[in-house]
C-alpha positions in Angstrom: -18.5 39.4 -55.9 -19.1 38.2 -52.3 -16.0 38.3 -50.1 -14.5 35.0 -49.1 -13.8 36.7 -45.7 -17.4 36.6 -44.9 -17.5 33.0 -43.8 -13.9 31.8 -44.0 -12.2 34.4 -41.8 -15.0 34.9 -39.2 -13.6 37.7 -37.1 -17.1 38.6 -36.2 -18.6 40.5 -33.3 -21.1 38.1 -31.7 -21.7 40.5 -28.9 -24.3 41.1 -26.2 -24.3 43.0 -23.0 -26.9 41.7 -20.7 -29.5 43.8 -18.9 -29.4 41.4 -16.0 -26.4 43.1 -14.3 -24.9 41.4 -11.2 -24.0 43.5 -8.2 -21.4 46.1 -9.0 -17.8 45.6 -8.3 -16.5 47.3 -5.1 -15.3 50.8 -5.7 -11.6 51.6 -5.3 -10.9 53.1 -1.9 -9.3 56.2 -3.4 -12.2 57.0 -5.8 -15.3 58.6 -4.4 -16.7 58.8 -7.9 -16.9 55.0 -8.0 -19.0 54.8 -4.9 -22.3 54.8 -6.9 -21.5 51.8 -9.1 -24.9 50.7 -10.1 -26.1 49.0 -13.3 -26.8 51.0 -16.5 -30.5 50.3 -16.1 -30.6 52.4 -12.9 -28.8 55.4 -14.4 -29.9 58.6 -16.1 -31.0 57.6 -19.6 -30.8 61.1 -21.0 -33.3 63.1 -23.1 -33.7 62.1 -26.8 -34.7 64.3 -29.7 -35.4 63.2 -33.3 -35.0 66.0 -35.8 -38.0 67.0 -38.0 -35.8 66.2 -41.1 -34.5 62.9 -39.7 -35.7 60.9 -42.7 -33.3 62.9 -44.9 -30.3 62.3 -42.5 -28.9 59.1 -43.9 -25.8 57.8 -42.2 -23.2 56.2 -44.6 -21.5 53.1 -43.4 -19.1 50.4 -44.5 -19.3 46.7 -43.7 -16.4 45.5 -41.7 -14.7 42.2 -42.6 -16.9 40.7 -40.0 -20.2 42.0 -41.6 -20.8 44.8 -39.1 -22.2 48.3 -39.8 -19.3 50.7 -39.1 -19.9 54.5 -39.2 -18.9 57.8 -37.6 -21.0 59.6 -35.0 -20.3 62.1 -32.1 -19.9 61.9 -28.4 -19.5 65.2 -26.5 -18.7 66.9 -29.8 -15.9 64.3 -30.7 -16.1 62.1 -33.8 -15.9 58.4 -32.9 -16.1 55.2 -35.0 -19.1 53.1 -34.1 -20.8 49.7 -34.8 -24.6 49.5 -34.9 -25.4 46.8 -32.4 -29.0 46.0 -31.5 -27.8 42.9 -29.6 -26.2 45.2 -26.9 -28.4 46.4 -24.2 -26.5 49.5 -23.3 -24.3 51.5 -25.7 -20.7 50.6 -25.0 -17.6 52.7 -25.2 -14.2 51.1 -25.6 -12.0 51.6 -22.6 -9.0 52.5 -24.9 -11.0 55.1 -26.9 -9.8 58.8 -26.7 -13.5 59.7 -25.9 -13.1 58.1 -22.4 -12.9 60.7 -19.7 -11.3 58.8 -16.8 -12.2 61.5 -14.3 -15.9 60.7 -15.0 -15.6 56.9 -15.1 -17.4 55.0 -12.4 -17.8 51.3 -11.6 -20.6 49.6 -13.5 -20.6 45.8 -12.4 -20.3 43.2 -15.1 -22.3 41.7 -18.0 -22.8 38.5 -19.9 -21.1 38.4 -23.3 -20.2 35.7 -25.8 -17.2 33.9 -24.4 -17.9 34.7 -20.8 -18.3 37.7 -18.5 -16.9 41.2 -18.9 -16.3 44.0 -16.3 -18.2 47.3 -17.0 -17.7 50.9 -16.2 -20.0 53.8 -16.6 -19.3 57.3 -18.0 -21.8 60.2 -18.1 -22.0 62.1 -21.4 -23.1 65.7 -22.3 -24.3 64.8 -25.7 -24.5 62.0 -28.3 -25.5 62.5 -31.9 -26.1 60.1 -34.9 -28.0 61.2 -38.0 -31.2 62.8 -37.0 -31.1 61.6 -33.4 -29.5 63.6 -30.5 -29.3 62.8 -26.8 -28.4 65.2 -24.0 -27.3 63.7 -20.6 -27.3 60.0 -20.0 -24.1 58.0 -20.4 -22.4 54.9 -21.8 -21.1 51.7 -20.4 -17.3 51.2 -20.7 -15.4 48.0 -21.3 -12.5 46.5 -23.2 -13.4 46.2 -26.8 -10.6 44.4 -28.8 -10.3 44.7 -32.5 -10.9 41.0 -33.0 -14.3 41.2 -31.4 -15.5 43.7 -34.0 -14.2 41.9 -37.0 -11.8 44.7 -38.0 -8.0 45.1 -38.3 -8.3 48.1 -36.0 -10.6 48.6 -33.0 -13.7 50.9 -33.0 -14.6 53.3 -30.3 -18.3 52.5 -29.7 -21.1 49.8 -29.9 -24.4 51.7 -30.3 -27.0 49.6 -28.4 -30.7 49.2 -28.0 -30.8 52.0 -25.3 -30.0 54.6 -28.1 -32.0 53.0 -30.9 -35.2 51.4 -29.7 -37.3 54.5 -29.3 -37.4 55.0 -33.1 -37.5 52.9 -36.3 -34.2 51.9 -37.8 -34.1 51.7 -41.6 -31.0 49.9 -42.9 -30.4 50.0 -46.6 -27.6 47.5 -46.9 -27.4 47.7 -50.7 -26.8 51.4 -50.6 -24.6 51.2 -47.4 -26.6 53.7 -45.4 -29.1 53.8 -42.5 -31.3 56.3 -40.8 -33.4 56.6 -37.6 -37.0 57.7 -38.3 -40.3 58.0 -36.4 -41.8 54.7 -35.2 -44.8 53.6 -37.2 -43.5 54.8 -40.5 -43.3 52.2 -43.3 -40.8 53.7 -45.9 -40.8 50.5 -48.1 -42.8 47.4 -48.7 -41.6 44.0 -47.6 -42.3 40.8 -45.6 -42.9 41.2 -41.9 -41.9 39.4 -38.7 -42.6 40.2 -35.0 -40.2 42.4 -33.1 -39.9 43.7 -29.6 -37.3 45.0 -27.2 -37.5 42.4 -24.4 -38.0 43.5 -20.8 -35.7 40.6 -19.6 -32.7 41.4 -21.8 -33.3 44.9 -23.2 -32.4 43.8 -26.8 -34.2 43.4 -30.1 -36.0 40.0 -30.3 -38.0 38.1 -32.9 -38.7 34.4 -33.8 -37.8 32.0 -36.7 -38.9 28.7 -37.9 -36.3 26.0 -38.6 -37.5 22.7 -39.9 -41.0 22.4 -38.4 -40.0 24.1 -35.1 -40.7 27.7 -34.2 -37.8 29.1 -32.2 -38.3 32.1 -29.9 -37.1 34.4 -28.7 -34.2 35.0 -31.1 -32.1 38.2 -30.7 -32.1 40.3 -33.8 -28.4 41.4 -33.5 -26.9 43.8 -36.1 -23.6 43.5 -34.2 -23.4 39.8 -34.9 -21.5 39.2 -38.2 -22.7 35.7 -38.6 -26.0 34.7 -40.3 -28.3 32.7 -38.0 -27.4 31.1 -34.7 -29.5 28.5 -32.8 -29.0 26.5 -29.6 -28.1 22.9 -29.7 -31.6 22.1 -28.4 -33.3 24.2 -31.1 -31.2 22.4 -33.8 -32.1 19.0 -32.4 -35.8 19.9 -32.3 -35.7 21.1 -35.9 -34.9 17.6 -37.0 -32.7 18.4 -39.9 -31.0 15.0 -39.9 -29.8 15.0 -43.5 -27.9 18.4 -43.2 -24.1 18.0 -42.7 -22.6 19.9 -39.8 -19.0 21.0 -39.4 -17.5 23.5 -36.8 -16.5 27.2 -36.8 -15.2 29.8 -34.5 -16.5 33.3 -33.6 -15.1 36.1 -31.4 -17.3 37.9 -28.9 -16.6 40.6 -26.4 -15.3 38.0 -23.8 -13.4 35.8 -26.2 -13.8 33.0 -28.8 -16.6 30.5 -29.0 -16.7 27.3 -31.1 -20.0 26.3 -32.6 -21.4 23.9 -35.2 -21.9 25.2 -38.7 -24.4 24.0 -41.4 -26.2 25.4 -44.4 -29.9 24.6 -44.3 -32.2 24.5 -47.4 -34.7 27.0 -46.0 -35.9 28.8 -42.8 -38.7 31.3 -42.1 -38.6 34.6 -40.4 -42.2 35.8 -40.1 -43.8 35.7 -43.6 -40.4 35.5 -45.3 -38.7 32.2 -46.4 -35.0 32.4 -46.9 -33.1 29.7 -48.9 -29.6 28.3 -48.4 -29.0 29.9 -45.1 -25.9 29.4 -42.9 -26.7 28.4 -39.4 -24.4 28.2 -36.4 -25.2 25.8 -33.7 -24.1 26.7 -30.2 -23.2 23.8 -27.9 -25.3 22.9 -24.8 -24.9 25.6 -22.1 -23.8 28.1 -24.7 -24.4 31.9 -24.7 -28.0 31.8 -26.2 -29.2 29.2 -23.7 -27.4 31.0 -20.8 -29.4 34.2 -21.4 -32.7 32.4 -22.0 -33.0 32.8 -25.9 -33.2 30.3 -28.7 -30.6 32.0 -30.9 -29.7 35.1 -32.9 -30.3 36.6 -36.4 -27.2 38.5 -37.3 -25.9 41.0 -39.9 -24.7 38.1 -42.1 -28.4 37.3 -42.7 -29.8 40.8 -42.6 -27.4 42.2 -45.2 -29.3 40.3 -47.9 -32.3 42.6 -47.3 -33.4 46.2 -46.8 -34.4 46.0 -43.1 -36.8 48.1 -41.0 -36.5 47.4 -37.2 -39.4 49.1 -35.4 -40.0 47.7 -31.9 -42.4 50.5 -31.2 -44.7 49.2 -34.0 -43.8 45.6 -33.0 -42.5 44.7 -36.4 -39.5 43.9 -38.5 -39.8 44.4 -42.3 -37.5 42.6 -44.8 -37.3 43.6 -48.5 -35.3 41.2 -50.6 -32.0 42.7 -51.9 -29.8 41.6 -54.8 -28.0 39.0 -52.6 -31.2 37.3 -51.1 -31.2 33.6 -51.6 -27.6 33.6 -53.0 -26.0 30.4 -51.7 -23.4 31.4 -49.0 -19.7 30.7 -49.6 -18.5 27.3 -48.2 -15.1 26.7 -47.0 -13.4 23.9 -49.1 -10.2 24.2 -47.1 -11.4 23.7 -43.6 -9.1 26.4 -42.3 -10.5 29.5 -40.6 -7.7 32.1 -40.4 -7.1 35.6 -38.9 -5.0 38.1 -40.9 -1.9 39.5 -39.3 0.4 42.1 -41.0 2.3 39.6 -43.0 0.8 36.3 -42.3 -2.4 34.3 -41.5 -2.9 32.6 -38.2 -5.0 29.5 -38.2 -7.8 30.2 -35.7 -9.8 27.0 -36.2 -9.6 23.8 -38.1 -13.1 22.8 -39.1 -14.3 19.4 -38.3 -14.4 16.9 -41.2 -12.6 19.1 -43.6 -9.4 18.5 -45.7 -7.3 20.5 -43.3 -8.2 18.3 -40.3 -7.4 15.2 -42.4 -4.0 16.8 -43.3 -3.0 17.4 -39.7 -3.4 21.2 -39.5 -3.6 22.7 -36.0 -4.9 25.8 -34.4 -2.1 28.4 -34.3 -0.3 27.3 -37.4 1.1 30.3 -39.3 0.8 30.8 -43.1 3.1 33.3 -44.8 2.4 32.4 -48.5 -0.3 31.0 -50.8 0.8 29.3 -54.0 4.1 31.2 -53.6 2.5 34.6 -53.1 3.4 36.3 -49.8 0.5 37.5 -47.6 -0.1 41.1 -48.4 -1.0 43.8 -45.9 -4.4 44.2 -47.5 -5.2 40.6 -47.5 -8.7 40.9 -46.0 -9.8 42.8 -49.2 -7.6 41.2 -51.7 -8.5 38.5 -54.3 -6.1 36.1 -52.6 -8.7 35.3 -50.0 -10.6 33.2 -52.5 -8.2 30.2 -52.1 -10.0 28.9 -49.0 -13.3 28.5 -50.9 -11.8 27.3 -54.2 -13.1 24.6 -56.5 -13.1 21.1 -55.0 -10.1 19.2 -56.2 -7.8 22.2 -56.6 -4.5 21.7 -54.8 -3.3 24.9 -52.9 0.3 25.1 -51.8 0.5 26.9 -48.4 3.8 28.2 -47.3 4.3 28.1 -43.5 6.3 30.8 -41.8 9.0 28.3 -40.8 9.9 28.0 -44.5 8.2 24.6 -45.1 5.2 24.1 -47.5 2.1 22.0 -47.4 -0.2 21.0 -50.2 -3.9 21.1 -49.4 -6.5 19.5 -51.7 -9.8 21.4 -51.5 -13.0 19.5 -50.9 -16.7 19.9 -50.3 -17.4 18.6 -46.8 -20.5 20.3 -45.5 
């Protein structure tokens, strides 16, 4: 059964750290170590080694509530929790992680992320290891990494970016919840192909897609983005899908929230593969994708329907249909996108044209019960989440935390 949380509580990491670093921030006067604050691109990249038995070294993962690949790896011999993120240029360590050595931390400038700009630091590392891949030397960028930006109730330590991954092929078996890094050029399974490269401009994985009759390129292939497909407002307009109804949604990136359009399109193409009933987010003019010079993103919400091979060295992405391919995505019938807190739900966004908007719901409203049932601590994985995508015509009684109740009649609206 697909989780209602996938679309309806979009605590998703729509993240990107740009390769186009501005000038570094000035070093504090009392820190000689910060005097060499230069961008990650100019720093020691380290030496990589792929084990001869790398194909056997699968890394198990779980999908976060925001559809991201979460797993355990090692930095300097310490276990850390990580998200696999091909939309991040340089591997990023959370400033609050126990793996941060403040004595080694230096200034690193700033970077572009969804929601705005973020300040970066840089920390050299002795060793980094995941599966059959090991690196000696090099380092990681360091920044604030709040839990809400990674779709989790608790924060992770690390986003593993293109700098760590792009020298090899990445085989992601979503159905079995495992991935591995293997030698570029290998083809471990058959599927449909699309172009793939690591861009010189942004240092992230990029491909193309066709929406309506319009080819959109480049689009970032972003395993750290929990949404499905995102396009710019200009790309959506060029596709000419005038009969598709559009509502609104919210997503959370490294620099904060971003509101976008939301629609479900009958089909789109990625290389030789046609996908049916695909959720598409539409960024407003001047949004993140436009700002970094791309046409959009393909996220983990889309990729998880397939077994995926990302091999920029061989210039290809391979998609093999999984059991969830072409399954229509869940649609909100409530029009409320909520975030789970310990004993309540906070309304993060009221979707345009939905029944909640018509009933006067506002961002920030707090829900403590659904049909008389208090919000449990395990709400994100409990069956109770299904209320927000229930059958049209059903009346749900929502108990507010001030003791009042509000009935909400569910409705199809996009």
